[in-house]
Each structure stands twice: as C-alpha cells, then as structure tokens.
C-alpha positions as CSV (number, residue, x, y, z in Angstrom):
1,X,78.3,-64.6,75.7
2,X,78.3,-66.4,79.1
3,X,78.5,-64.2,82.2
4,X,81.9,-63.7,83.6
5,X,83.9,-64.8,80.6
6,X,85.6,-63.0,77.7
7,X,85.1,-66.0,75.3
8,X,83.4,-65.1,72.0
9,X,79.9,-66.6,71.7
10,X,80.7,-68.5,68.6
11,X,84.0,-69.8,67.0
12,X,84.4,-71.7,63.8
13,X,86.7,-74.6,63.2
14,X,87.8,-76.4,60.0
15,X,90.2,-79.3,59.4
16,X,92.7,-77.4,57.1
17,X,92.4,-74.6,54.7
18,X,94.8,-75.8,52.0
19,X,92.4,-76.4,49.0
20,X,89.3,-75.1,47.2
21,X,86.2,-77.2,47.4
22,X,82.7,-77.5,48.7
23,X,83.8,-77.9,52.3
24,X,85.8,-74.7,52.2
25,X,82.8,-72.9,50.6
26,X,80.7,-74.0,53.6
27,X,83.2,-72.4,55.9
28,X,82.9,-69.1,54.0
29,X,79.2,-69.3,54.5
30,X,79.7,-70.0,58.2
31,X,81.8,-66.8,58.4
32,X,79.0,-64.9,56.9
33,X,76.6,-66.5,59.3
34,X,78.7,-65.5,62.3
35,X,80.5,-62.2,61.4
36,X,83.7,-61.7,63.4
37,X,83.9,-65.2,64.7
38,X,87.5,-66.5,64.9
39,X,88.3,-69.4,62.6
40,X,90.5,-72.2,63.9
41,X,92.3,-74.6,61.6
42,X,95.4,-76.8,61.6
43,X,96.9,-75.6,58.3
44,X,96.4,-72.5,56.1
45,X,97.8,-72.1,52.6
46,X,96.6,-68.7,51.2
47,X,97.6,-69.7,47.7
48,X,95.8,-73.1,47.8
49,X,92.5,-72.0,49.1
50,X,89.9,-69.2,48.6
51,X,91.3,-65.6,49.0
52,X,88.4,-64.6,51.1
53,X,89.9,-66.4,54.1
54,X,92.6,-63.8,54.3
55,X,90.1,-61.4,55.9
56,X,89.2,-63.8,58.7
57,X,90.5,-63.9,62.2
58,X,92.5,-67.0,61.6
59,X,94.1,-69.1,64.4
60,X,96.4,-72.0,63.2
61,X,98.2,-74.8,64.9
62,X,102.0,-74.8,65.4
63,X,102.5,-77.3,62.4
64,X,101.4,-74.5,60.1
65,X,105.0,-73.2,60.4
66,X,106.1,-76.1,58.2
67,X,105.7,-75.0,54.6
68,X,105.6,-78.5,53.1
69,X,102.6,-79.4,55.3
70,X,100.8,-76.3,54.2
71,X,101.3,-77.2,50.6
72,X,100.2,-80.9,51.0
73,X,98.2,-81.7,54.1
74,X,98.5,-85.4,53.4
75,X,102.1,-85.2,54.5
76,X,100.9,-84.1,57.9
77,X,98.9,-87.3,58.5
78,X,101.3,-88.6,61.3
79,X,100.9,-85.3,63.3
80,X,97.4,-84.2,62.6
81,X,95.8,-86.0,65.5
82,X,98.1,-84.6,68.1
83,X,97.9,-81.2,66.4
84,X,94.1,-81.2,66.4
85,X,94.0,-82.3,70.0
86,X,96.2,-79.3,71.0
87,X,94.0,-76.8,69.1
88,X,92.4,-75.0,72.1
89,X,89.2,-73.0,71.4
90,X,87.7,-70.6,74.0
91,X,84.1,-70.0,72.9
92,X,80.6,-70.6,74.2
93,X,79.9,-72.6,71.0
94,X,82.2,-74.1,68.5
95,X,80.7,-74.7,65.0
96,X,83.1,-77.2,63.4
97,X,83.2,-78.1,59.7
98,X,84.8,-81.5,59.8
99,X,85.7,-84.5,57.7
100,X,88.1,-85.9,60.1
101,X,89.9,-83.5,62.4
102,X,88.0,-80.3,63.5
103,X,85.6,-82.3,65.6
104,X,88.7,-83.1,67.7
105,X,89.7,-79.6,68.6
106,X,89.8,-79.0,72.4
107,X,87.1,-76.7,73.9
108,X,85.0,-76.4,77.1
109,X,82.2,-74.9,75.0
110,X,79.4,-76.8,73.3
111,X,80.4,-78.3,70.0
112,X,78.2,-78.4,66.9
113,X,79.8,-80.5,64.1
114,X,78.8,-80.0,60.5
115,X,80.0,-83.3,59.2
116,X,81.0,-83.6,55.5
117,X,81.8,-87.3,56.1
118,X,83.3,-89.4,58.8
119,X,87.0,-89.6,58.0
120,X,87.1,-91.3,54.6
121,X,90.7,-92.4,54.9
122,X,89.7,-94.4,58.1
123,X,86.3,-95.8,57.1
124,X,86.4,-95.9,53.2
125,X,90.1,-96.4,52.8
126,X,90.1,-98.2,49.5
127,X,87.8,-95.6,48.0
128,X,89.9,-92.8,49.3
129,X,93.1,-94.2,47.9
130,X,91.6,-95.4,44.6
131,X,92.4,-99.1,45.2
132,X,94.2,-101.4,47.6
133,X,96.3,-99.5,50.2
134,X,99.5,-101.3,49.2
135,X,99.3,-99.7,45.7
136,X,99.5,-96.2,47.1
137,X,102.6,-94.5,48.7
138,X,100.6,-93.4,51.7
139,X,98.6,-96.6,52.0
140,X,101.0,-98.7,54.2
141,X,101.7,-95.9,56.7
142,X,98.0,-95.1,56.8
143,X,97.1,-98.7,57.5
144,X,99.7,-98.8,60.2
145,X,98.2,-95.8,61.9
146,X,94.6,-96.6,61.3
147,X,93.9,-98.4,64.7
148,X,95.3,-95.5,66.7
149,X,93.5,-92.9,64.5
150,X,90.2,-94.8,64.8
151,X,90.4,-94.8,68.6
152,X,91.3,-91.1,68.5
153,X,88.4,-90.3,66.2
154,X,85.8,-92.2,68.2
155,X,87.0,-90.6,71.5
156,X,86.7,-87.1,70.0
157,X,83.4,-87.8,68.3
158,X,81.9,-88.9,71.7
159,X,82.6,-85.4,73.0
160,X,80.5,-83.7,70.3
161,X,77.2,-82.2,71.5
162,X,75.3,-82.0,68.1
163,X,76.0,-83.6,64.8
164,X,74.7,-82.2,61.5
165,X,74.9,-84.1,58.3
166,X,75.3,-82.7,54.8
167,X,73.4,-85.5,53.1
168,X,71.4,-88.6,53.8
169,X,74.3,-90.9,53.1
170,X,76.5,-89.0,55.6
171,X,73.6,-89.1,58.1
172,X,73.6,-92.9,57.8
173,X,77.4,-93.1,58.1
174,X,77.4,-90.9,61.2
175,X,74.9,-93.3,62.8
176,X,76.9,-96.4,61.7
177,X,80.3,-95.0,62.6
178,X,79.6,-93.1,65.8
179,X,76.1,-94.4,66.9
180,X,74.9,-90.8,66.8
181,X,71.7,-89.2,65.2
182,X,72.4,-86.2,63.0
183,X,70.0,-83.6,61.6
184,X,70.1,-83.3,57.8
185,X,71.2,-79.8,56.7
186,X,72.3,-79.7,53.1
187,X,75.0,-77.1,52.4
188,X,74.4,-74.1,50.2
189,X,75.7,-74.3,46.6
190,X,77.3,-70.8,47.0
191,X,77.5,-70.0,43.3
192,X,75.9,-66.7,42.4
193,X,75.2,-66.7,38.7
194,X,74.5,-63.0,38.6
195,X,77.9,-62.0,40.0
196,X,80.7,-60.7,37.8
197,X,82.5,-63.0,35.5
198,X,86.1,-63.0,34.2
199,X,87.2,-64.8,31.0
200,X,89.7,-67.7,31.1
201,X,92.6,-67.3,28.7
202,X,92.9,-71.0,28.1
203,X,89.3,-71.1,26.7
204,X,89.2,-68.0,24.5
205,X,89.4,-70.2,21.4
206,X,86.6,-72.5,22.5
207,X,82.9,-71.8,21.8
208,X,80.4,-72.5,24.6
209,X,78.7,-75.9,24.9
210,X,81.6,-78.0,26.2
211,X,81.3,-80.7,28.9
212,X,82.6,-79.7,32.3
213,X,84.0,-81.4,35.3
214,X,84.6,-79.4,38.5
215,X,86.4,-81.7,41.0
216,X,89.5,-82.2,43.1
217,X,91.8,-84.5,41.3
218,X,91.8,-87.5,43.6
219,X,91.3,-91.2,42.7
220,X,87.8,-91.6,44.0
221,X,86.6,-88.6,41.9
222,X,86.9,-90.7,38.7
223,X,88.0,-87.8,36.5
224,X,90.0,-90.2,34.4
225,X,86.8,-92.1,33.4
226,X,85.3,-88.9,32.1
227,X,88.4,-88.0,30.1
228,X,88.4,-91.5,28.6
229,X,84.7,-91.1,27.7
230,X,85.5,-88.2,25.4
231,X,88.9,-89.3,24.1
232,X,89.0,-89.7,20.4
233,X,85.6,-88.0,20.0
234,X,84.6,-84.5,18.8
235,X,83.3,-83.6,22.3
236,X,85.3,-80.9,24.2
237,X,85.8,-81.3,27.9
238,X,87.0,-78.8,30.5
239,X,88.3,-80.1,33.8
240,X,88.6,-77.6,36.7
241,X,90.6,-78.8,39.7
242,X,93.8,-79.6,41.4
243,X,95.1,-82.6,43.3
244,X,97.5,-85.5,43.4
245,X,96.2,-87.0,40.2
246,X,97.0,-83.9,38.1
247,X,100.4,-85.1,36.8
248,X,99.1,-88.5,35.8
249,X,96.1,-87.0,34.0
250,X,98.1,-84.3,32.2
251,X,100.6,-86.9,30.9
252,X,98.0,-88.4,28.5
253,X,95.6,-85.5,28.1
254,X,94.0,-85.5,24.7
255,X,93.7,-82.3,22.6
256,X,89.9,-82.0,23.2
257,X,90.4,-81.7,26.9
258,X,91.6,-78.7,28.9
259,X,92.7,-79.1,32.5
260,X,92.5,-75.8,34.5
261,X,93.5,-75.1,38.1
262,X,93.6,-72.1,40.4
263,X,90.7,-70.3,38.9
264,X,89.1,-67.3,40.7
265,X,85.4,-67.5,41.4
266,X,84.8,-64.9,38.7
267,X,86.6,-67.2,36.2
268,X,84.7,-70.3,37.5
269,X,81.4,-68.5,36.9
270,X,82.5,-67.9,33.4
271,X,83.4,-71.5,32.9
272,X,80.0,-72.7,34.3
273,X,78.2,-70.2,32.1
274,X,79.9,-71.5,29.0
275,X,79.2,-75.2,29.7
276,X,76.6,-77.3,27.9
277,X,76.6,-80.1,30.5
278,X,78.3,-80.9,33.8
279,X,79.7,-84.4,34.3
280,X,79.9,-85.7,37.9
281,X,81.4,-89.2,38.1
282,X,82.8,-89.1,41.7
283,X,81.7,-90.8,44.9
284,X,80.3,-87.8,46.6
285,X,78.8,-87.4,50.1
286,X,76.8,-84.3,48.8
287,X,76.3,-83.5,45.1
288,X,77.3,-79.9,45.1
289,X,78.6,-79.4,41.6
290,X,75.3,-80.2,39.9
291,X,73.6,-77.5,41.9
292,X,76.3,-74.9,41.0
293,X,75.8,-75.8,37.3
294,X,72.0,-75.7,37.7
295,X,72.4,-72.1,38.9
296,X,73.6,-71.3,35.4
297,X,70.9,-73.4,33.7
298,X,73.3,-76.2,32.9
299,X,72.2,-79.9,33.4
300,X,74.2,-82.6,34.9
301,X,75.3,-86.1,33.9
302,X,76.0,-87.8,37.2
303,X,76.9,-91.1,38.9
304,X,73.8,-92.7,40.4
305,X,74.9,-92.8,44.1
306,X,75.8,-90.9,47.2
307,X,74.8,-87.2,47.3
308,X,74.0,-86.9,43.6
309,X,70.7,-88.8,44.2
310,X,69.7,-86.0,46.6
311,X,70.6,-83.0,44.3
312,X,69.9,-84.3,40.7
313,X,66.3,-84.8,39.6
314,X,66.4,-87.4,36.9
315,X,64.9,-86.1,33.7
316,X,64.4,-82.6,35.2
317,X,67.9,-81.4,36.1
318,X,70.1,-84.3,34.8
319,X,70.5,-87.9,33.9
320,X,72.3,-90.7,35.7
321,X,74.8,-93.5,34.9
322,X,75.3,-96.4,37.2
323,X,79.1,-97.0,37.2
324,X,82.0,-94.6,36.7
325,X,82.8,-96.3,33.4
326,X,83.8,-94.4,30.2
327,X,81.2,-96.2,28.1
328,X,78.4,-95.4,30.6
329,X,79.5,-91.8,30.8
330,X,79.5,-91.4,27.0
331,X,76.1,-93.0,26.8
332,X,74.6,-90.7,29.4
333,X,76.1,-87.7,27.6
334,X,74.4,-88.8,24.4
335,X,71.1,-89.0,26.3
336,X,71.6,-85.5,27.7
337,X,72.3,-84.2,24.2
338,X,68.9,-85.4,23.0
339,X,67.0,-83.9,26.0
340,X,65.3,-80.6,25.9
341,X,66.4,-79.1,29.2
342,X,64.5,-76.2,30.8
343,X,66.9,-73.6,32.2
344,X,64.3,-72.1,34.4
345,X,63.6,-75.4,36.1
346,X,67.4,-75.9,36.6
347,X,67.8,-72.5,38.2
348,X,64.8,-73.1,40.5
349,X,66.4,-76.4,41.7
350,X,69.6,-74.5,42.6
351,X,67.5,-71.9,44.6
352,X,66.2,-74.7,46.8
353,X,69.7,-75.0,48.2
354,X,70.4,-71.3,48.7
355,X,72.6,-69.8,51.3
356,X,69.9,-67.9,53.3
357,X,68.3,-71.2,54.3
358,X,71.6,-72.6,55.6
359,X,72.6,-69.5,57.5
360,X,69.2,-69.2,59.2
361,X,69.3,-72.8,60.5
362,X,73.0,-72.9,61.6
363,X,72.4,-69.6,63.5
364,X,69.4,-71.1,65.2
365,X,71.2,-74.3,66.2
366,X,74.2,-72.3,67.5
367,X,71.9,-70.1,69.5
368,X,70.1,-73.0,71.0
369,X,73.3,-74.7,72.0
370,X,74.7,-71.4,73.4
371,X,71.7,-71.0,75.7
372,X,71.9,-74.6,76.8
373,X,75.6,-74.1,77.7
C-alpha cells in the first residue's frame, strides 16, 4: 500500500458478472490470487453467474439497480460506456479482466488489463452477431453506436499501463487494434477432476461416452453445426450452456441431444467425466474447454483456428476440422472414434495450464506495477 493512502494495494475489475464462462472463471482465480481484493463490475446477477462471487467484496455500478439489465447485459449496451467511465476504483493497482469495458473503469492507480479479446462487437461485429448486422435485432443500433464506442474504447485503452493477452491470436489483435505489445499469459483451465461430482438428473438414463459441447449459446459458437452433425445418427450429444440462441436450438432439438443449463460445478464435473469426446466448433480466442475435458482424460474434436490451435495437440489430445460445417464435424468425430487416446497424456496436457502458474505470474506483475506506482 502506498504511503499516506487508505487505498487497497490491489483491486479487481470485470466487465459484468451475469454469466458463466471462461472469463468469469479467470476472475475467480484472480480472487484467489489476491484474497480480500474488492471486485468492481458494472452488473451482477447472482443467479446467472458462479455462486462463489457472492462471497466477494463486490462493488457495482448504479445501472445494476435495473433488473432487466442484470438479466441481459446486451440490453445495457447504450449505457455501458458511461457506466464504465463512472466506475471509480481507489487502489494502487487495478487488475482488470476485460473484453470490452473493465479496461475503461476510472482509477488513479496503475492498470493491468488481462484482455480476453478487444471488444468483439466493435472489431469482429459480423462474427459476434452471426452474420450481417441488419439481420440481428441489436445490429442496427450497434452499428449506429460503433463510431462513438470505438473512440471511447481507444481512449480508455491508451490509459492502460500493462496489457496481458490470453492467447496468441488476442496478442496479435491487441497489437493491431491498440498498437500495444502484450505479454502472453494463458488462463488456467480451473476444472479440478478430483473434486466432488454431482449427478445430473437429465442424464441418468444415458450411459457414458456421449459427445459434449460446453459453450455459451451465441451465433459465433456454432453449436447448431454440432447438433446438425449428429442429427439422425445414433450418436448422443450433450450441450451445456445458456444464451440468446437457446430458444432457437430447443425448437428443433433431436431426441439424441440434451441441452442443459445452470449446472453447478459439481454437476459439470460429472458431465465431463461421462463424456467420450468434447466438440469445440466455436471461434475462440483461447481454447479453454478442450483443457477442461483433458483434465478428465477426454479428447477434443475442435475447429482449426483461434485459441484451439494453442491448446489442442493434434493426434495427442484431439483432432481438428477446418470449417464449422456439420459434415466436417461428423468426419472429425469418426476419426476420433478410431483413435486410441492416452488419458494420461490428456491429463498431463491439462496440467500445463494449471492455476498455480497463472496466480504466480499475475501476482508478480501486480507487485511490479505496484512498486512502480
């Protein structure tokens, strides 16, 4: 702590805590890295995100009072930039987990940004919306706001002291978008295969060995391509996730596919343990799910691109397909079926991305920046 101030040495920031995903797991790891650090975020929905956040010293923005925004942060898009700008953090060092907003919180301290991706809705808009903007309800208003949001984003990014990237592709995007160099620090997979498991009622009549998708249900995640790959076949598929695409996917869900949402970590561990293969067809900045599956000795069938190239070892921990096309997914699954996977090698790969390595480095960086301040 700096002399003459009551500010905490480290504070943590995150865009919004309204969902369950890899970014939120990183924030949980940050809380373990800096015990007692306050956690600042624009929106917090206890029912939508991990229950462990309830024990944190949470500081939210005034827009958190609006229940509709807590339940769907996309509705908050017109007000998130001003809300983020008014989030005041008093700390020597702010460690921000950001994919678009937390790097813009206001502070006099040093700012270390762990970047999951420069704002996808600003810089990969078609991918984020799953097609041309005019086809999406939020597309036209987003395009109207995009010039203002890009100016805001660049101005706030220029104030950041240190950028960290979660993958090589994000490292390149940070350089292209902000003209900044970023250290590569892969996130931990955060899935302890030895921890307790809890059965999932919807799967009690299914034997182990099913294909598994763990993903938010968004257009660029390509969950529909995986479902189509198994439609009309004898292969069973479990999809774990929530998101705007859920209603559309459920409307035509075949009998050999189960779509599950709101699982506890103990239930998710049970689902991973019962899987025969993980399918990852999304455009990811970091390929987290294959590492979580590998911790249980489960191989992956993954899209050849983005973060999966960094986490899946072809022929050792998984196989690739080149396009999120149902036929390619089905063909890659057939290749995986014929492969003799080594569970020990899979678990060893997951260990390379363990939590202890991440915590040690993020503490070191925060300490260095704290002393420099």
